[in-house]
C-alpha positions in Angstrom: 7.4 125.0 146.7 10.1 122.0 145.9 8.2 121.5 142.7 8.3 125.1 141.6 12.3 125.2 143.0 13.2 122.2 140.5 11.2 123.7 137.7 12.9 126.9 138.4 16.3 125.1 138.6 15.4 122.8 135.5 14.6 126.3 133.3 17.6 128.0 134.3 19.8 125.2 133.5 18.0 124.7 130.2 18.5 128.1 129.2 22.3 128.3 130.3 22.7 125.2 128.5 20.9 127.2 125.3 23.2 130.3 126.0 26.5 128.2 126.1 25.4 126.0 122.8 24.7 129.8 120.8 28.2 130.5 121.7 30.0 127.3 121.0 28.0 127.4 117.4 29.9 131.1 116.9 33.3 129.5 117.4 32.6 127.0 114.5 34.0 129.8 112.5 37.2 128.9 114.2 40.1 127.5 112.2 40.5 124.6 111.4 36.6 124.2 110.6 36.0 127.9 109.2 32.3 127.4 109.0 31.4 130.9 108.7 28.2 130.1 107.2 27.0 128.3 110.3 28.9 130.5 112.8 27.0 133.8 111.7 23.2 132.3 112.4 24.6 131.2 115.6 25.8 134.8 116.7 22.5 135.9 115.8 20.8 133.5 117.7 23.2 134.4 120.6 22.2 138.1 120.4 18.8 137.1 120.2 19.1 135.3 123.4 20.9 138.0 125.2 18.8 140.4 124.1 15.4 138.7 125.3 17.1 137.4 128.8 15.9 139.1 132.0 19.1 138.8 133.5 21.3 139.8 130.5 24.7 139.9 132.4 24.4 135.8 133.0 23.3 135.1 129.7 26.2 137.3 128.1 28.8 135.6 130.2 27.3 131.8 129.3 27.0 132.5 126.0 30.8 134.2 125.8 32.1 130.9 127.9 30.3 128.8 125.4 32.3 130.9 122.9 35.6 131.3 124.3 35.6 127.6 125.7 35.3 126.2 122.4 37.2 128.8 120.4 40.2 128.6 122.5 40.2 125.3 123.6 43.9 125.1 122.8 44.6 126.8 126.0 45.0 123.5 127.8 47.8 122.4 125.6 50.6 124.1 127.1 49.7 122.5 130.5 50.6 119.1 129.4 54.1 119.5 128.0 54.9 118.5 131.6 51.7 117.1 132.5 53.3 115.9 135.9 54.0 119.3 137.0 51.5 121.4 135.4 48.8 119.0 134.1 46.4 119.5 137.3 46.0 123.4 136.2 44.5 122.8 132.8 40.7 122.4 134.0 41.1 125.7 136.1 42.9 127.4 133.1 40.3 126.1 130.5 37.4 127.6 133.1 39.2 130.6 133.8 39.6 131.5 130.6 36.1 130.6 129.4 34.3 132.3 132.2 36.7 135.1 132.6 36.6 136.0 129.1 32.9 135.5 129.2 32.6 138.1 131.4 33.1 140.8 128.9 30.2 139.6 127.0 27.9 139.6 130.1 29.2 143.5 130.6 28.1 143.9 126.7 25.0 142.0 127.6 23.9 144.2 130.7 25.3 147.7 129.5 23.8 147.7 126.3 20.3 146.1 127.4 19.8 149.2 129.3 19.9 151.2 125.9 16.3 152.4 124.2 17.1 150.0 121.0 18.3 146.9 123.0 19.3 144.9 120.5 21.4 147.1 118.7 22.3 148.5 122.1 24.0 145.0 122.9 25.5 144.7 119.7 27.4 147.8 120.1 28.7 147.2 123.6 29.8 143.6 122.2 31.8 145.3 119.5 33.1 147.9 122.2 34.1 145.0 124.7 35.8 143.3 122.1 37.7 146.4 120.7 38.7 146.7 124.7 39.9 143.2 124.9 42.3 143.9 122.2 44.0 146.4 124.4 43.1 145.6 128.2 45.8 144.1 130.3 48.6 144.4 127.5 45.8 143.1 125.2 44.0 139.7 123.9 42.7 140.5 120.4 42.5 136.6 119.6 39.0 135.3 118.6 37.5 138.3 117.8 33.8 138.5 116.4 35.4 139.8 113.1 37.5 136.6 112.7 34.3 134.7 111.9 34.9 135.4 108.3 38.2 133.8 107.9 38.5 131.5 105.1 35.7 133.6 103.4 36.2 136.2 100.7 34.6 138.5 103.1 38.2 138.4 105.1 39.2 141.2 102.2 37.4 143.7 103.9 39.8 144.4 106.4 42.1 145.9 104.2 39.7 149.1 104.3 38.0 148.8 108.3 40.6 146.2 109.7 39.8 143.4 111.9 38.2 145.9 114.5 36.2 147.3 111.9 34.9 144.3 110.7 33.9 143.1 114.5 31.8 146.1 114.4 29.8 145.5 111.2 29.3 141.8 112.1 27.7 142.7 115.2 25.5 145.6 113.7 24.6 142.7 111.0 23.6 140.2 113.5 21.0 143.0 115.1 20.0 144.1 111.7 18.8 140.3 111.6 17.5 140.2 115.1 15.6 143.2 114.9 14.2 142.9 111.3 14.0 139.4 111.3 13.1 138.2 107.7 13.4 141.4 106.3 16.8 142.1 108.3 17.9 138.6 107.1 17.4 139.7 103.6 19.4 143.0 104.1 22.3 140.9 105.6 22.5 138.4 103.1 22.9 141.3 100.6 25.4 142.9 102.5 27.5 139.8 102.8 27.0 138.6 99.1 28.0 142.1 97.9 31.2 141.7 100.5 31.9 138.3 99.4 31.7 139.4 95.4 34.1 142.3 96.1 36.4 140.1 98.1 36.2 137.4 95.6 37.5 139.9 92.9 39.9 141.4 95.1 41.8 138.5 96.0 41.7 137.2 92.4 43.2 140.6 90.8 46.8 140.1 89.6 49.6 139.9 92.1 52.5 142.7 92.5 55.5 141.9 90.7 57.7 139.7 92.9 61.2 140.6 94.3 63.7 138.5 92.8 65.4 136.8 96.1 65.5 133.6 97.2 64.5 132.2 100.9 64.5 129.0 102.5 62.2 128.7 105.3 63.3 125.9 107.9 61.1 124.0 109.8 62.7 121.7 112.7 59.5 120.1 113.8 61.1 120.1 117.5 58.5 118.5 120.0 57.8 121.2 123.3 58.7 118.7 125.6 62.1 117.8 123.9 63.1 121.4 122.5 65.1 122.3 126.0 66.3 118.6 126.3 69.9 119.0 126.5 70.4 115.4 125.0 67.9 116.5 122.1 69.5 119.7 121.6 72.6 119.1 119.5 70.5 116.6 117.5 67.7 119.5 116.4 70.6 122.2 116.0 72.1 119.7 113.3 68.8 119.2 111.8 68.5 123.0 111.4 72.1 123.2 109.9 71.4 120.1 107.1 68.4 121.8 106.2 70.1 125.0 106.0 73.0 123.5 103.7 71.1 121.6 101.4 71.2 122.4 97.6 72.1 125.9 96.3 72.4 128.7 98.9 69.5 131.0 99.5 69.7 134.6 99.8 68.5 134.7 103.0 67.5 131.4 105.3 65.0 131.7 108.1 64.9 129.6 111.3 61.8 130.1 113.5 61.3 131.3 117.2 64.1 130.2 119.9 65.4 127.8 117.4 69.3 128.0 118.6 69.2 126.3 121.6 72.5 128.0 122.5 73.5 131.5 123.9 75.7 133.1 121.4 76.9 135.4 124.7 78.4 132.2 126.1 79.1 130.1 122.8 79.9 132.8 119.9 81.2 130.0 117.8 78.1 128.9 117.2 77.4 132.0 114.8 80.2 131.1 112.7 78.9 127.3 112.5 75.4 128.5 111.1 77.2 131.2 108.6 79.2 128.1 107.3 75.9 125.9 106.8 74.4 129.0 104.9 77.7 129.1 102.6 78.3 132.6 104.1 74.7 134.1 103.0 72.6 135.7 106.1 70.3 133.4 108.0 67.9 134.7 110.9 67.4 132.8 113.9 65.1 133.1 116.6 67.4 132.8 119.5 67.3 133.9 123.1 69.8 136.8 124.0 70.9 137.9 127.6 72.6 140.6 129.1 73.8 140.1 133.1 70.5 138.6 134.3 68.2 139.9 132.0 67.1 137.5 129.1 65.0 138.5 125.4 63.4 136.4 122.9 64.8 137.8 119.7 65.3 137.6 116.2 69.3 138.0 115.3 70.4 137.7 111.5 73.8 136.1 111.0 76.2 137.0 108.2 79.1 136.0 106.6 82.1 134.8 109.1 79.3 135.0 112.0 78.8 138.3 112.3 75.7 139.5 113.9 74.4 142.2 111.9 70.9 143.1 113.2 69.0 142.3 116.4 65.3 142.6 116.9 63.9 141.8 120.6 60.0 140.6 120.9 58.5 143.7 123.0 54.7 142.3 123.2 55.5 139.4 125.5 52.7 136.9 126.7 51.1 137.0 129.9 52.1 134.0 131.9 54.2 132.3 128.9 57.0 134.8 128.6 56.3 136.8 131.7 54.5 136.8 134.7 52.4 139.6 136.4 54.1 140.4 139.7 56.9 137.9 138.2 59.7 138.8 140.6 57.9 138.2 143.6 56.0 135.1 142.5 59.5 133.8 141.6 61.0 134.6 144.7 58.4 133.3 147.2 57.0 130.5 145.3 59.3 129.9 142.3 56.7 130.2 139.7 58.1 131.5 136.4 56.5 131.8 132.7 56.2 129.1 131.1 58.2 129.6 127.6 60.9 131.3 129.5 64.4 129.6 130.1 66.2 132.2 131.5 64.9 133.1 135.3 61.6 133.9 135.5 60.4 135.6 132.6 61.9 137.3 129.5 62.2 141.2 129.1 60.5 143.1 127.0 62.1 144.9 123.7 61.8 148.4 123.2 59.5 148.4 120.6 58.6 147.5 116.9 61.4 147.9 114.6 62.4 147.5 111.0 65.3 145.8 110.1 67.4 147.1 106.9 69.0 143.9 105.3 70.1 145.6 102.3 69.1 147.0 98.6 68.1 143.3 97.5 66.3 141.8 100.6 64.8 145.4 101.4 63.3 146.2 105.0 61.4 143.6 106.9 59.4 144.1 110.1 59.8 141.2 112.4 56.9 139.7 114.4 57.8 136.8 116.9 55.0 134.8 117.6 52.1 136.3 119.2 52.9 139.7 118.1 51.3 138.7 115.0 47.7 138.6 116.4 47.9 142.4 116.7 46.6 144.8 114.4 48.3 148.0 115.4 52.1 146.7 115.3 52.7 147.0 111.5 51.4 150.5 111.3 53.6 151.9 114.0 56.9 152.0 112.4 58.1 152.8 108.8 56.1 151.2 106.2 58.6 148.0 105.3 59.0 146.1 102.0 57.8 142.8 103.7 57.1 141.0 107.0 58.6 137.9 108.8 56.9 136.1 111.9 59.0 133.4 113.6 57.1 131.4 115.9 57.0 128.0 117.8 53.5 127.0 118.1 54.1 123.5 119.7 52.7 125.0 122.7 49.1 125.5 121.1 48.7 121.6 120.5 48.1 119.9 116.6 44.4 120.6 116.0 43.0 124.5 116.4 45.3 126.5 118.0 48.2 126.3 115.2 46.1 126.9 112.2 43.9 129.8 114.6 47.4 131.7 114.7 48.2 131.1 110.9 44.6 132.4 110.1 45.3 135.6 112.1 48.8 136.2 110.7 47.2 136.0 107.4 45.0 139.1 108.3 48.2 141.2 108.7 49.2 140.8 105.4 45.7 141.5 103.9 45.3 144.6 106.3 48.6 146.1 105.6 49.1 145.0 101.9 52.3 143.6 102.8 53.7 140.1 102.0 54.5 137.9 105.0 56.9 134.8 105.3 55.7 132.6 108.2 58.2 130.5 109.7 57.3 128.1 112.7 59.2 125.5 114.5 55.9 123.6 114.7 53.0 125.1 113.3 52.4 126.5 109.4 55.0 127.7 107.7 54.2 129.3 104.7 54.6 132.3 102.5 51.4 134.4 102.0 51.1 136.9 99.6 49.9 140.6 99.9 46.2 139.6 99.8 46.5 137.0 102.3 46.9 134.4 99.7 49.0 131.1 100.6 51.8 131.0 97.8 53.6 128.2 99.4 53.4 125.8 102.4 55.2 123.0 104.5 53.1 120.2 105.5 52.1 120.7 109.1 53.8 118.5 111.5 56.9 117.4 109.5 60.7 118.7 109.5 61.9 120.0 106.5 62.6 123.3 104.2 60.8 125.5 101.9 62.5 127.2 99.1 60.9 130.0 97.1 62.5 131.6 94.5 61.1 135.0 94.5 59.7 136.9 97.5 55.6 137.9 96.9 55.6 141.8 96.2 53.7 144.7 98.0 50.8 146.3 97.2 50.3 150.2 97.7 49.4 150.9 101.5 45.6 149.9 102.2 43.1 152.3 103.7 43.7 150.6 106.8 47.3 150.8 106.5 47.0 154.5 106.3 44.1 155.1 108.5 44.3 152.3 111.2 41.0 151.7 113.0 39.4 155.1 112.4 36.7 153.4 110.4 36.0 151.1 113.2 35.6 153.6 115.8 33.5 155.9 113.5 31.0 152.6 112.6 31.1 151.7 116.5 30.0 155.7 117.1 27.1 154.9 114.3 26.0 151.5 116.1 25.6 153.6 119.4 23.7 156.3 118.0 21.5 153.8 116.4 20.9 152.0 119.6 19.7 155.4 121.0 17.0 155.3 118.1 14.1 153.9 120.6 14.5 157.1 122.9 14.0 159.7 119.7 11.5 157.7 118.3 9.6 157.7 121.4 9.9 161.3 122.2 8.6 161.9 118.6 
């Protein structure tokens, strides 16, 4: 009996280890690796393991834990900004994230495995829970299966079906490989090859006419543990002023998220100082804003004489980072506040997406603050702008994978919409991205500096995804679920 028990435990441990390995293999597609040609076979292997498992739920949880644990390894970085206070939480946050998100894949394997065409059922359910994950509890669409193709020409497909649609297609292709074996692999290879060719041609098409305005993107490269240090605040502020003032003034200068360590409500002279540094030209700055006891993470445009000409308040806040669920009670009883909030226990959410009109030369711009750029729907719920700007502080994400994953997902918004994106990071990837996701110019990572561009990339006509949104994704998902019922119809026949 003991020998049988040891064998059973050993077999279970081996199976769970292989499940973790399969999930980790899918995460090889993450930035900065971008090994999609290894990650897709790993997805096929993972799908085969979930389909063959007696306990599909458990297999799915461990495959998902391997995937999310490797993909989201940066989740521990915020806890080490102040390691003596928060460091002890890091391993718990890592395990909770990996296995918590792995539950979605466990549900997919359990539910999909009960459909007649088991492999297609699990693929459909996996795509379904990935779409659900992008919306449930305010949504977390980071690390979607469709992101597997980032860095390859296949990513151009999001201009038609979006990142959510690409997730459905990717899961469906994996099911074709698993169910059809060599024939299925040949079919999948043809589909991928055709999409690669089409994407390569689309990415290489002539760029639209640029807008003749100059921009200066300021990257102060402030370490997160020093960013709010009172002794460092003036040093970092002066650094950004110097970068703004260098050379000829730009038509628009952009500072990153929470770049100004002062509140205009209490220090109104700061706006005039910024305006003087830019020669009276407009400066868009990431800054905190307060009214009474409420505070917002905002983008404000400062014009000549220090006048604030436009304001956008971030509306999609980061759970636990910028607000805490049940935050008032947690702050009142235990003193627990959100990591990034410098005002009380949390930021307040703005009213929603907004397009700022910066005049006939600069045009209409959609602001995205940090985390908002990972949500495909945001650029579609407003009147179509001329371009997008993302201001961010990626120092929270560490220096290996998180900032580069965030950058790659921001590029997807440009491809999906056909709009150029200007990305300005405190510490992260500061770059100008064209309407097909091409990087027009960028600053070195981890260095303070300013990036000057003489013209803003032009916009393409609205893409199919910009016009129709996730309609194609839902139709594809419905088709995959219909396919998963094919086994029942075949049996009845």
